LOLUMLO-262832 format. One record per atom (N, C-alpha, C): x, z, y; atom name; residue number from 0. Coordinates in nm, 2 decimals. Each point is the difference from the previous one (the first is absolute). Layout:
N
px/pz/py/atomo/num
X/Z/Y/CA/NUM;
...
END
This chain:
159
px/pz/py/atomo/num
0.94/-2.46/3.22/N/0;
-0.07/0.12/-0.06/CA/0;
0.13/0.05/0.11/C/0;
-0.15/0.18/0.03/N/1;
0.03/0.09/0.06/CA/1;
0.11/0.10/-0.03/C/1;
0.01/0.04/0.12/N/2;
0.11/0.15/-0.03/CA/2;
-0.03/0.04/-0.07/C/2;
-0.13/0.10/-0.02/N/3;
-0.09/0.09/-0.14/CA/3;
0.06/-0.07/-0.07/C/3;
-0.07/-0.09/-0.02/N/4;
0.04/-0.10/-0.16/CA/4;
0.14/-0.01/-0.01/C/4;
0.09/-0.01/0.06/N/5;
0.14/-0.01/-0.05/CA/5;
0.01/0.17/-0.03/C/5;
-0.02/0.10/0.06/N/6;
0.04/0.07/-0.02/CA/6;
-0.04/0.08/-0.14/C/6;
-0.12/-0.04/-0.03/N/7;
-0.11/0.04/-0.13/CA/7;
0.09/-0.03/-0.12/C/7;
0.04/-0.17/0.05/N/8;
0.11/-0.04/-0.10/CA/8;
0.11/0.05/-0.01/C/8;
0.11/0.04/0.06/N/9;
0.11/0.09/-0.02/CA/9;
-0.03/0.16/-0.05/C/9;
-0.10/0.03/0.01/N/10;
-0.05/0.16/0.01/CA/10;
-0.02/-0.05/-0.21/C/10;
-0.11/-0.08/-0.02/N/11;
-0.04/-0.03/-0.15/CA/11;
0.14/-0.09/-0.10/C/11;
0.10/-0.02/0.06/N/12;
0.10/-0.05/-0.02/CA/12;
0.12/0.10/-0.06/C/12;
-0.03/0.11/0.11/N/13;
0.11/0.12/0.01/CA/13;
-0.12/0.09/-0.15/C/13;
-0.13/-0.01/-0.01/N/14;
-0.05/0.09/-0.10/CA/14;
0.05/-0.07/-0.14/C/14;
0.01/-0.16/0.02/N/15;
0.08/-0.04/-0.11/CA/15;
0.08/0.00/-0.09/C/15;
0.13/0.01/0.13/N/16;
0.12/0.03/-0.03/CA/16;
0.06/0.13/-0.06/C/16;
-0.13/0.13/0.08/N/17;
0.04/0.14/-0.05/CA/17;
-0.07/0.01/-0.15/C/17;
-0.14/-0.08/-0.04/N/18;
-0.01/0.00/-0.13/CA/18;
0.11/-0.03/-0.10/C/18;
0.04/-0.11/0.01/N/19;
0.09/-0.10/-0.08/CA/19;
0.18/0.10/0.00/C/19;
0.00/0.06/0.11/N/20;
0.07/0.12/-0.02/CA/20;
0.06/0.08/-0.11/C/20;
-0.15/0.05/0.04/N/21;
-0.07/0.13/-0.09/CA/21;
-0.02/-0.05/-0.13/C/21;
-0.05/-0.14/-0.06/N/22;
0.00/-0.04/-0.11/CA/22;
0.16/0.00/-0.06/C/22;
0.06/-0.07/0.07/N/23;
0.15/-0.03/0.00/CA/23;
0.09/0.18/-0.02/C/23;
-0.03/0.05/0.07/N/24;
0.01/0.15/-0.02/CA/24;
0.04/0.04/-0.14/C/24;
-0.16/0.03/-0.04/N/25;
-0.06/0.07/-0.15/CA/25;
0.09/-0.17/-0.13/C/25;
-0.03/-0.10/0.01/N/26;
0.08/-0.09/-0.10/CA/26;
0.17/0.07/0.00/C/26;
0.06/0.02/0.11/N/27;
0.11/0.04/0.03/CA/27;
0.03/0.13/-0.11/C/27;
-0.08/0.09/0.06/N/28;
0.00/0.13/-0.09/CA/28;
-0.04/-0.04/-0.16/C/28;
-0.10/-0.06/-0.05/N/29;
-0.01/-0.05/-0.09/CA/29;
0.10/-0.03/-0.10/C/29;
0.08/-0.08/0.06/N/30;
0.10/-0.05/-0.08/CA/30;
0.11/0.11/-0.02/C/30;
0.00/0.11/0.12/N/31;
0.10/0.11/-0.07/CA/31;
-0.03/0.07/-0.06/C/31;
-0.14/0.01/-0.02/N/32;
-0.05/0.09/-0.18/CA/32;
-0.07/-0.09/-0.09/C/32;
0.05/-0.18/0.00/N/33;
-0.03/-0.04/-0.09/CA/33;
-0.02/0.05/-0.15/C/33;
0.07/0.11/-0.02/N/34;
0.01/0.04/-0.14/CA/34;
-0.13/0.09/0.00/C/34;
-0.03/0.02/0.09/N/35;
-0.12/0.08/-0.03/CA/35;
-0.13/-0.10/0.02/C/35;
0.02/-0.13/0.02/N/36;
-0.11/-0.07/0.02/CA/36;
-0.10/0.08/0.06/C/36;
0.01/0.02/0.12/N/37;
-0.10/0.07/0.12/CA/37;
-0.12/-0.12/0.06/C/37;
-0.12/0.00/0.02/N/38;
-0.07/-0.09/0.07/CA/38;
0.04/0.02/0.13/C/38;
0.01/-0.07/0.12/N/39;
0.02/0.02/0.17/CA/39;
-0.07/0.15/0.03/C/39;
-0.17/-0.01/-0.06/N/40;
-0.10/0.11/0.07/CA/40;
0.08/0.13/-0.04/C/40;
0.06/0.01/-0.14/N/41;
0.06/0.13/-0.10/CA/41;
0.13/0.02/0.15/C/41;
0.07/-0.07/-0.01/N/42;
0.13/0.01/0.14/CA/42;
-0.04/0.02/0.13/C/42;
-0.11/-0.02/0.10/N/43;
-0.06/0.00/0.11/CA/43;
-0.05/0.14/-0.03/C/43;
-0.06/0.09/-0.12/N/44;
-0.04/0.09/0.01/CA/44;
0.12/0.10/-0.05/C/44;
0.06/-0.01/-0.07/N/45;
0.11/0.06/0.02/CA/45;
0.09/0.05/0.08/C/45;
0.07/-0.11/0.11/N/46;
0.01/-0.01/0.13/CA/46;
-0.08/0.09/0.10/C/46;
-0.14/-0.02/-0.02/N/47;
-0.10/0.09/0.09/CA/47;
0.06/0.16/-0.04/C/47;
-0.06/0.03/-0.12/N/48;
0.04/0.15/-0.03/CA/48;
0.15/0.04/0.04/C/48;
0.07/-0.08/-0.05/N/49;
0.17/0.04/0.06/CA/49;
-0.01/0.03/0.14/C/49;
-0.08/-0.10/0.09/N/50;
0.00/0.02/0.16/CA/50;
-0.10/0.16/0.01/C/50;
-0.08/-0.02/-0.05/N/51;
-0.09/0.08/-0.01/CA/51;
0.04/0.16/-0.04/C/51;
0.11/0.05/0.02/N/52;
0.13/0.13/-0.04/CA/52;
-0.07/-0.03/-0.17/C/52;
-0.07/-0.08/-0.07/N/53;
-0.02/0.02/-0.14/CA/53;
-0.12/0.06/-0.01/C/53;
-0.13/0.00/0.07/N/54;
-0.11/0.02/-0.06/CA/54;
-0.11/-0.08/0.18/C/54;
-0.08/-0.02/-0.11/N/55;
-0.13/-0.07/0.09/CA/55;
-0.12/0.02/-0.09/C/55;
-0.08/-0.08/0.04/N/56;
-0.15/-0.06/-0.06/CA/56;
0.00/-0.15/-0.04/C/56;
-0.09/-0.01/-0.09/N/57;
-0.03/-0.13/-0.06/CA/57;
-0.09/-0.07/0.15/C/57;
-0.08/0.10/0.06/N/58;
-0.05/-0.06/0.10/CA/58;
0.07/-0.05/0.11/C/58;
0.10/0.08/0.02/N/59;
0.12/-0.05/0.12/CA/59;
0.07/-0.11/-0.07/C/59;
0.01/-0.02/-0.06/N/60;
0.09/-0.09/-0.11/CA/60;
-0.06/-0.13/0.03/C/60;
-0.13/-0.03/-0.02/N/61;
-0.08/-0.08/0.01/CA/61;
0.00/-0.05/0.16/C/61;
-0.02/0.09/0.10/N/62;
-0.01/-0.05/0.14/CA/62;
0.12/-0.03/0.05/C/62;
0.12/0.05/-0.07/N/63;
0.14/-0.04/0.05/CA/63;
0.04/-0.13/-0.07/C/63;
-0.03/0.01/-0.09/N/64;
0.07/-0.11/-0.09/CA/64;
-0.11/-0.14/0.01/C/64;
-0.14/0.04/0.04/N/65;
-0.06/-0.13/-0.01/CA/65;
-0.05/-0.05/-0.13/C/65;
0.00/0.12/-0.07/N/66;
-0.08/-0.03/-0.14/CA/66;
-0.06/0.07/-0.01/C/66;
-0.11/-0.11/-0.10/N/67;
-0.13/0.09/-0.05/CA/67;
0.01/0.09/-0.08/C/67;
-0.10/0.09/0.01/N/68;
-0.01/0.13/-0.11/CA/68;
0.00/-0.04/-0.15/C/68;
-0.08/-0.10/-0.02/N/69;
0.08/-0.04/-0.20/CA/69;
0.15/-0.07/0.02/C/69;
0.07/-0.06/0.02/N/70;
0.12/-0.01/0.05/CA/70;
0.09/0.12/-0.01/C/70;
-0.01/0.05/0.12/N/71;
0.06/0.16/0.00/CA/71;
-0.01/0.08/-0.12/C/71;
-0.10/0.01/-0.07/N/72;
-0.02/0.04/-0.08/CA/72;
0.03/0.01/-0.14/C/72;
-0.02/-0.12/-0.05/N/73;
0.10/-0.10/-0.12/CA/73;
0.12/0.07/0.02/C/73;
0.06/-0.07/0.17/N/74;
0.18/0.03/0.00/CA/74;
0.03/0.14/-0.01/C/74;
-0.13/0.10/0.03/N/75;
0.09/0.14/-0.04/CA/75;
-0.03/0.05/-0.12/C/75;
-0.08/-0.03/-0.08/N/76;
0.01/0.01/-0.18/CA/76;
0.12/-0.05/-0.03/C/76;
0.06/-0.16/0.05/N/77;
0.05/-0.05/-0.08/CA/77;
0.16/0.10/0.03/C/77;
-0.01/0.02/0.14/N/78;
0.17/0.09/0.04/CA/78;
-0.05/0.14/-0.06/C/78;
-0.11/0.07/-0.01/N/79;
0.04/0.08/-0.08/CA/79;
0.04/-0.01/-0.16/C/79;
-0.04/-0.06/-0.04/N/80;
-0.01/-0.06/-0.19/CA/80;
0.14/-0.03/0.01/C/80;
0.11/-0.04/0.15/N/81;
0.16/-0.01/-0.03/CA/81;
0.01/0.13/0.06/C/81;
-0.04/0.10/0.03/N/82;
0.01/0.14/-0.01/CA/82;
0.06/-0.03/0.17/C/82;
-0.01/-0.02/0.10/N/83;
0.03/-0.05/0.11/CA/83;
-0.08/0.09/0.11/C/83;
-0.10/0.03/-0.04/N/84;
-0.12/0.08/0.10/CA/84;
-0.06/0.06/-0.08/C/84;
-0.08/0.11/0.07/N/85;
-0.11/0.10/-0.04/CA/85;
-0.13/0.04/0.11/C/85;
-0.10/0.00/-0.06/N/86;
-0.08/0.04/0.10/CA/86;
-0.03/0.17/-0.03/C/86;
-0.06/0.10/0.08/N/87;
-0.03/0.08/0.01/CA/87;
-0.13/0.01/0.08/C/87;
-0.10/0.13/-0.04/N/88;
-0.04/0.08/0.10/CA/88;
-0.01/0.05/0.10/C/88;
-0.04/-0.03/0.13/N/89;
0.04/0.07/0.09/CA/89;
-0.07/0.16/0.00/C/89;
0.03/0.12/0.05/N/90;
-0.01/0.13/0.02/CA/90;
-0.10/0.00/0.09/C/90;
0.00/-0.05/0.12/N/91;
-0.10/-0.03/0.11/CA/91;
-0.12/-0.10/-0.04/C/91;
0.02/-0.04/-0.07/N/92;
-0.11/-0.12/-0.03/CA/92;
0.04/-0.07/-0.13/C/92;
-0.13/0.06/-0.12/N/93;
-0.02/-0.06/-0.13/CA/93;
0.00/-0.19/-0.01/C/93;
-0.06/-0.05/0.12/N/94;
-0.03/-0.14/0.00/CA/94;
0.14/-0.07/0.01/C/94;
0.10/0.07/0.10/N/95;
0.14/-0.08/0.01/CA/95;
0.08/0.05/-0.07/C/95;
0.09/-0.14/-0.09/N/96;
0.05/-0.02/-0.13/CA/96;
0.15/-0.04/0.09/C/96;
0.07/0.12/0.06/N/97;
0.12/-0.10/0.05/CA/97;
0.13/-0.01/-0.10/C/97;
0.04/-0.13/0.05/N/98;
0.11/-0.09/-0.10/CA/98;
0.12/0.02/0.03/C/98;
0.08/0.07/-0.12/N/99;
0.13/0.03/0.08/CA/99;
0.08/-0.10/-0.14/C/99;
0.14/0.00/0.11/N/100;
0.13/-0.08/-0.13/CA/100;
0.01/0.14/-0.05/C/100;
0.08/-0.05/-0.16/N/101;
0.07/0.07/-0.09/CA/101;
0.16/-0.01/0.01/C/101;
0.02/0.12/-0.05/N/102;
0.18/-0.01/-0.01/CA/102;
0.06/-0.15/-0.09/C/102;
-0.12/-0.06/-0.10/N/103;
0.06/-0.13/-0.03/CA/103;
0.00/-0.09/0.06/C/103;
-0.08/-0.02/0.13/N/104;
0.03/-0.09/0.12/CA/104;
0.10/0.02/0.10/C/104;
0.09/0.08/-0.05/N/105;
0.12/0.02/0.11/CA/105;
0.10/-0.12/0.00/C/105;
0.01/-0.03/-0.16/N/106;
0.11/-0.10/0.02/CA/106;
-0.03/-0.13/0.06/C/106;
-0.14/-0.04/-0.03/N/107;
-0.06/-0.12/0.04/CA/107;
-0.04/-0.04/0.14/C/107;
-0.03/0.14/0.04/N/108;
-0.02/0.06/0.13/CA/108;
0.14/-0.11/0.09/C/108;
0.10/0.09/-0.05/N/109;
0.11/-0.01/0.07/CA/109;
0.08/-0.15/-0.01/C/109;
-0.05/-0.07/-0.12/N/110;
0.02/-0.14/-0.01/CA/110;
-0.07/-0.11/0.09/C/110;
-0.12/0.06/0.01/N/111;
-0.07/-0.07/0.11/CA/111;
0.04/0.00/0.15/C/111;
0.03/0.12/0.04/N/112;
0.07/0.02/0.12/CA/112;
0.09/-0.04/0.05/C/112;
0.09/-0.03/-0.12/N/113;
0.12/-0.08/-0.01/CA/113;
0.00/-0.14/0.04/C/113;
-0.11/-0.04/-0.04/N/114;
-0.06/-0.15/0.01/CA/114;
-0.03/-0.04/0.13/C/114;
-0.05/0.11/0.06/N/115;
-0.10/-0.03/0.12/CA/115;
0.11/-0.02/0.12/C/115;
0.13/0.14/-0.08/N/116;
0.04/0.01/0.10/CA/116;
0.09/-0.13/0.05/C/116;
0.08/-0.04/-0.11/N/117;
0.05/-0.18/-0.03/CA/117;
-0.09/-0.07/0.06/C/117;
-0.14/-0.02/-0.05/N/118;
-0.07/-0.13/0.08/CA/118;
-0.04/0.07/0.15/C/118;
0.04/0.08/0.06/N/119;
-0.06/0.04/0.14/CA/119;
0.14/-0.08/0.09/C/119;
0.10/0.05/-0.08/N/120;
0.15/-0.01/0.04/CA/120;
0.03/-0.16/0.02/C/120;
-0.06/-0.06/-0.10/N/121;
0.01/-0.19/-0.01/CA/121;
-0.09/-0.03/0.09/C/121;
-0.12/0.01/-0.03/N/122;
-0.10/-0.04/0.11/CA/122;
0.03/0.02/0.20/C/122;
0.08/0.13/0.01/N/123;
0.07/0.01/0.13/CA/123;
0.09/-0.05/0.04/C/123;
0.09/-0.11/-0.08/N/124;
0.10/-0.07/0.04/CA/124;
-0.04/-0.06/0.11/C/124;
0.08/-0.02/0.10/N/125;
0.00/-0.06/0.14/CA/125;
-0.13/0.03/0.08/C/125;
-0.05/0.13/-0.03/N/126;
-0.11/0.06/0.12/CA/126;
0.09/0.10/0.08/C/126;
0.05/0.04/0.07/N/127;
-0.01/0.13/0.07/CA/127;
-0.06/0.07/0.05/C/127;
0.06/0.12/0.02/N/128;
-0.08/0.15/0.02/CA/128;
-0.07/0.02/0.12/C/128;
-0.01/-0.10/0.07/N/129;
-0.09/0.01/0.12/CA/129;
-0.13/-0.10/-0.03/C/129;
0.04/-0.14/-0.06/N/130;
-0.09/-0.06/-0.06/CA/130;
-0.09/0.06/-0.11/C/130;
0.03/0.09/-0.09/N/131;
-0.04/0.08/-0.08/CA/131;
-0.11/0.11/0.04/C/131;
0.07/0.05/0.12/N/132;
-0.08/0.10/0.03/CA/132;
-0.14/-0.03/0.08/C/132;
0.02/-0.15/0.07/N/133;
-0.10/-0.09/0.10/CA/133;
-0.11/0.03/-0.17/C/133;
0.03/-0.09/-0.08/N/134;
-0.10/-0.04/-0.12/CA/134;
-0.05/0.11/-0.07/C/134;
0.06/0.09/0.01/N/135;
-0.07/0.12/-0.05/CA/135;
-0.10/0.05/0.07/C/135;
0.03/0.02/0.17/N/136;
-0.09/0.04/0.10/CA/136;
-0.11/-0.07/0.01/C/136;
0.00/-0.14/-0.05/N/137;
-0.13/-0.06/0.02/CA/137;
-0.02/-0.02/-0.13/C/137;
0.04/0.02/-0.13/N/138;
-0.08/0.06/-0.07/CA/138;
-0.11/0.09/-0.05/C/138;
0.10/0.11/0.07/N/139;
-0.07/0.18/-0.01/CA/139;
-0.10/-0.03/0.10/C/139;
-0.02/-0.08/0.11/N/140;
-0.12/0.05/0.08/CA/140;
-0.14/-0.13/-0.07/C/140;
0.09/-0.12/-0.05/N/141;
-0.13/-0.13/-0.08/CA/141;
-0.09/0.14/-0.11/C/141;
0.10/0.08/-0.07/N/142;
-0.05/0.04/-0.09/CA/142;
-0.07/0.16/0.05/C/142;
0.02/0.02/0.13/N/143;
-0.05/0.15/0.05/CA/143;
-0.14/-0.05/0.08/C/143;
-0.03/-0.16/0.08/N/144;
-0.07/-0.06/0.00/CA/144;
-0.12/-0.05/-0.08/C/144;
0.07/-0.02/-0.12/N/145;
-0.10/-0.03/-0.15/CA/145;
-0.11/0.12/-0.04/C/145;
0.09/0.09/-0.03/N/146;
-0.05/0.14/-0.02/CA/146;
-0.14/0.06/0.08/C/146;
0.03/-0.05/0.17/N/147;
-0.11/0.01/0.09/CA/147;
-0.15/-0.08/-0.04/C/147;
0.09/-0.12/0.00/N/148;
-0.15/-0.09/-0.02/CA/148;
-0.05/0.05/-0.14/C/148;
0.08/0.04/-0.15/N/149;
-0.06/0.02/-0.10/CA/149;
-0.05/0.12/0.02/C/149;
0.03/0.08/0.08/N/150;
-0.14/0.13/0.02/CA/150;
-0.10/-0.02/0.11/C/150;
0.04/-0.08/0.07/N/151;
-0.14/-0.07/0.11/CA/151;
0.00/-0.10/0.05/C/151;
-0.05/-0.15/-0.07/N/152;
0.05/-0.09/0.01/CA/152;
-0.07/-0.01/0.17/C/152;
-0.13/0.09/0.06/N/153;
0.01/-0.06/0.14/CA/153;
0.09/0.06/0.09/C/153;
0.07/0.08/-0.06/N/154;
0.09/0.05/0.06/CA/154;
0.10/-0.04/0.13/C/154;
0.05/-0.09/-0.12/N/155;
0.11/-0.08/0.08/CA/155;
-0.07/-0.16/0.05/C/155;
-0.10/-0.05/-0.04/N/156;
-0.10/-0.04/0.17/CA/156;
-0.01/0.03/0.12/C/156;
0.00/0.10/-0.01/N/157;
-0.06/0.14/0.15/CA/157;
0.21/-0.04/0.06/C/157;
0.09/0.02/-0.06/N/158;
0.08/-0.03/0.05/CA/158;
0.06/-0.09/0.08/C/158;
END
């Protein structure tokens, strides 16, 4: 097995681990708000909105969370029915409907953020700051490369 093949296997395994950590994180958060019976996609949307200063668009959520438009639309309808989000019409472009967190979502967001804090604290056991900084640097570089690849697939081949 060549060195390139081994590298591809390692990166593929890394992606599987990241996906598993993301799923584990959302499952952990779901347990923290079990009384609300929120699916993982709803939790991911609430956390994404909280990370975007409480407002974003459905299209942005689809891209960021890698969810289909149908899944995001259904989730936003359910979250609106619970009083957690509202959609408005942009004054700059009537076709755009910014999604915002409501005051009713504040307590739930606080619970989800606390669950996230504890989850991160627990998975960081035995990892020092230097190791974490290196892992973050590599992950950010991979993400930037991925964005370039999505923007122009031929650009990455030229490098």
